C-alpha positions in Angstrom: 88.7 47.6 203.7 91.8 48.8 201.8 91.5 51.8 199.6 93.9 53.4 197.1 93.7 56.6 195.1 95.2 56.8 191.6 95.8 60.4 190.5 96.5 61.1 186.8 98.9 64.0 186.4 100.2 65.8 183.4 102.1 69.1 183.8 100.1 69.8 187.0 102.8 71.1 189.3 100.6 74.0 190.4 97.6 71.9 191.3 98.5 68.2 192.0 99.7 69.1 195.5 96.3 70.3 196.5 94.7 67.2 195.0 97.0 64.9 197.1 96.4 67.0 200.3 92.7 66.7 199.9 93.0 62.9 199.7 95.0 62.6 202.8 92.5 64.9 204.6 89.6 62.4 204.1 90.2 60.8 207.6 90.6 57.4 206.0 93.7 55.2 205.7 94.5 55.5 202.0 97.5 54.9 199.8 98.0 57.5 197.1 99.6 56.8 193.8 100.3 59.5 191.2 100.7 58.7 187.5 103.1 61.3 186.1 102.1 61.0 182.5 105.2 62.3 180.7 105.1 65.7 182.4 107.6 68.3 181.1 107.2 70.7 184.0 108.5 70.3 187.6 105.8 67.8 188.6 108.4 65.1 189.2 110.4 67.2 191.6 107.2 68.2 193.5 106.0 64.6 193.8 109.3 63.5 195.2 108.5 65.7 198.3 105.1 64.2 198.9 104.1 61.0 200.7 102.9 59.3 197.5 104.1 56.5 195.2 104.8 57.9 191.8 104.4 55.9 188.6 106.6 57.7 186.0 105.5 57.3 182.4 108.4 58.9 180.5 106.3 59.3 177.3 102.9 60.9 177.4 100.2 58.2 177.0 96.5 58.3 176.4 94.1 58.7 179.3 93.0 55.1 179.0 96.5 53.6 178.6 98.0 55.6 181.5 95.3 54.5 183.9 95.3 50.9 182.7 99.1 50.6 183.0 99.2 51.7 186.7 95.8 50.3 187.7 96.9 46.8 186.7 99.8 47.1 189.1 97.8 48.0 192.2 94.3 46.5 191.8 95.2 43.2 193.4 96.1 44.8 196.7 93.1 47.0 197.4 89.3 46.6 197.7 88.6 50.0 196.1 90.4 52.5 194.0 89.5 56.1 193.6 90.4 57.4 190.2 91.1 61.2 190.4 92.3 63.9 187.9 95.0 66.2 189.1 92.6 69.2 188.8 90.3 67.8 191.5 90.2 68.3 195.3 88.0 66.2 197.4 85.7 67.9 199.9 85.6 66.7 203.5 83.9 63.2 203.9 83.7 62.7 200.1 85.5 59.4 200.2 83.6 58.2 203.4 80.3 58.8 201.6 81.4 57.1 198.4 82.6 54.1 200.4 79.4 54.0 202.4 77.3 53.9 199.3 79.6 51.3 197.6 79.5 49.0 200.6 75.7 49.1 200.8 75.3 47.1 197.5 77.6 44.3 196.3 76.3 44.8 192.7 77.8 48.4 192.6 81.0 48.5 190.5 81.3 52.3 190.1 80.2 55.3 192.3 80.8 59.0 191.5 80.4 62.2 193.5 79.0 65.5 192.4 81.5 67.9 190.9 81.6 71.6 191.6 83.1 74.1 189.2 85.0 77.3 190.3 81.9 79.4 189.6 79.8 77.3 192.0 77.9 75.5 189.2 77.8 71.7 188.9 79.2 69.5 186.2 76.7 67.2 184.6 77.8 63.8 186.0 74.8 61.5 185.8 73.9 61.1 182.1 71.8 59.2 179.7 73.5 56.9 177.2 74.7 58.6 174.0 72.4 58.0 171.0 73.8 57.8 167.5 71.8 60.9 166.5 73.6 62.9 169.3 76.9 62.0 167.7 75.7 62.9 164.2 74.5 66.3 165.5 77.9 67.0 167.2 80.1 66.1 164.3 78.1 66.5 161.1 76.0 69.0 159.2 72.8 67.6 160.7 72.1 70.7 163.0 71.8 72.9 160.0 69.3 70.6 158.3 67.3 69.3 161.2 67.0 72.3 163.6 68.3 72.6 167.1 69.3 69.3 168.8 67.0 68.1 171.5 68.7 67.8 174.8 69.5 64.4 176.2 67.3 63.6 179.2 69.9 63.5 181.9 68.7 62.6 185.5 68.5 65.4 188.1 72.0 66.2 189.4 70.9 66.7 193.0 69.3 63.3 193.6 71.1 60.0 194.2 70.4 57.7 191.2 71.6 54.8 189.0 72.1 56.5 185.6 73.2 54.9 182.4 76.5 56.8 182.3 78.8 58.5 184.9 81.2 61.1 183.5 83.3 62.5 186.3 86.9 63.4 187.2 86.6 61.3 190.3 85.3 57.7 190.2 85.4 55.0 192.9 86.0 51.5 191.6 85.3 48.2 193.3 88.4 46.3 192.2 87.2 42.7 192.4 84.9 43.4 189.3 88.0 44.2 187.2 90.6 41.6 188.3 90.2 39.7 185.0 89.7 42.5 182.7 91.3 45.9 181.8 89.6 48.9 183.4 89.3 51.1 180.3 88.8 50.2 176.6 92.0 51.5 174.9 90.2 52.0 171.6 89.2 55.3 173.2 92.1 57.5 174.0 90.7 60.6 175.8 87.0 60.9 175.0 84.0 58.5 175.5 86.1 56.6 178.0 83.6 56.7 180.8 80.7 56.0 178.4 82.5 52.8 177.3 83.4 51.8 180.9 79.8 52.3 182.1 78.4 50.3 179.1 80.7 47.4 179.9 79.7 47.5 183.6 76.0 47.5 182.8 76.4 44.7 180.2 77.8 42.5 182.9 74.7 43.0 185.1 76.4 45.3 187.5 75.4 48.8 188.6 76.7 52.3 188.7 75.6 55.0 191.1 75.7 58.8 191.4 76.1 60.0 195.0 75.7 63.8 195.1 76.1 64.2 198.8 79.8 63.4 198.2 81.4 66.2 196.3 84.7 67.3 194.7 85.9 70.7 193.4 86.9 70.6 189.8 89.1 73.1 187.9 87.3 72.4 184.7 89.5 72.0 181.6 92.7 72.9 183.4 94.6 70.3 181.5 92.8 70.5 178.1 93.1 74.3 178.0 96.9 73.9 177.9 96.7 71.7 174.8 96.4 72.6 171.1 92.7 73.2 170.1 93.3 71.4 166.8 95.0 68.4 168.6 92.1 68.2 171.1 89.5 68.3 168.4 91.3 65.7 166.3 91.4 63.4 169.3 87.7 63.9 170.0 86.8 63.2 166.4 89.1 60.1 166.3 87.5 58.7 169.5 84.0 59.5 168.2 84.7 57.4 165.1 85.8 54.6 167.4 82.6 55.0 169.5 80.4 54.9 166.5 82.3 51.8 165.2 82.0 50.0 168.5 78.4 50.8 169.4 76.7 51.9 166.2 78.6 50.0 163.5 75.9 50.1 160.8 76.0 53.9 160.8 79.8 54.2 160.5 80.0 54.8 156.7 77.3 57.4 156.8 78.9 59.1 159.8 82.2 59.4 158.0 80.6 60.6 154.9 78.7 63.4 156.7 81.3 64.3 159.3 84.6 64.6 157.3 83.7 67.9 155.6 82.9 69.5 159.0 85.9 68.0 160.6 88.3 69.4 158.0 86.8 72.9 158.3 86.8 73.0 162.1 90.3 71.4 162.3 91.9 74.1 160.1 90.0 76.8 161.9 91.4 75.5 165.2 94.9 75.4 163.7 94.5 79.1 162.8 93.4 79.9 166.4 96.3 77.9 167.8 98.8 79.9 165.7 97.1 83.2 166.7 97.2 82.2 170.4 100.9 81.3 170.1 101.8 84.6 168.4 99.9 86.7 171.0 101.5 84.9 173.9 105.0 85.8 172.8 
């Protein structure tokens, strides 16, 4: 059973070393690959001192493109690949528990651990599939005319289960299910990527699983907090349009009609906040 870890890194010189150390501390023979996604800090220098194979992308690519580019190069040589963000550190026996769960059922294509925030709370990993009304409530004026949004009924986060969606910063992939197909749908750049992946897996009659006994520590939003608020919101809106088009096509025109006014207002508000943050940081 051969296993690799694929770490996505962008300007993570302060944290990627801890991520790599946690992978080598799992007590399992594992090859670690780091995708340096156009970093402008000293990540490259740091990675050259670690026992990892670095895939240098000299221009910053989208989440999906960066992972697909490097995953295509290694998936043929390993049974499993653990996809990990640079702001994650795996707790002891995390990988052992994920592999044990994966090997128990040949129909499993994807397994995810629980994810612990710095304050001790848990990320919501096991989720229900997004409904079109949830997207309308997030990006249009619907909340003001239809009252408070009802919460999506996500499964309990402390019980092993097979949810409809896994959204995590660490995902274990069974490679043989992806030898003839790209891992991520590159219509989505940064957001809704796991939703799309899980939909594709379930449509093929395969399964996904949430294993909370395995856990990682997650520095939530470490990467996105260093990006422009306006840029992040624009990317989220762009990917939401792609998601509506892909899975809820008949509603696309109505979604654009109702969401564009809110997008313009919020986008310029975030531009103002970005400028304010830039001025106060000088």
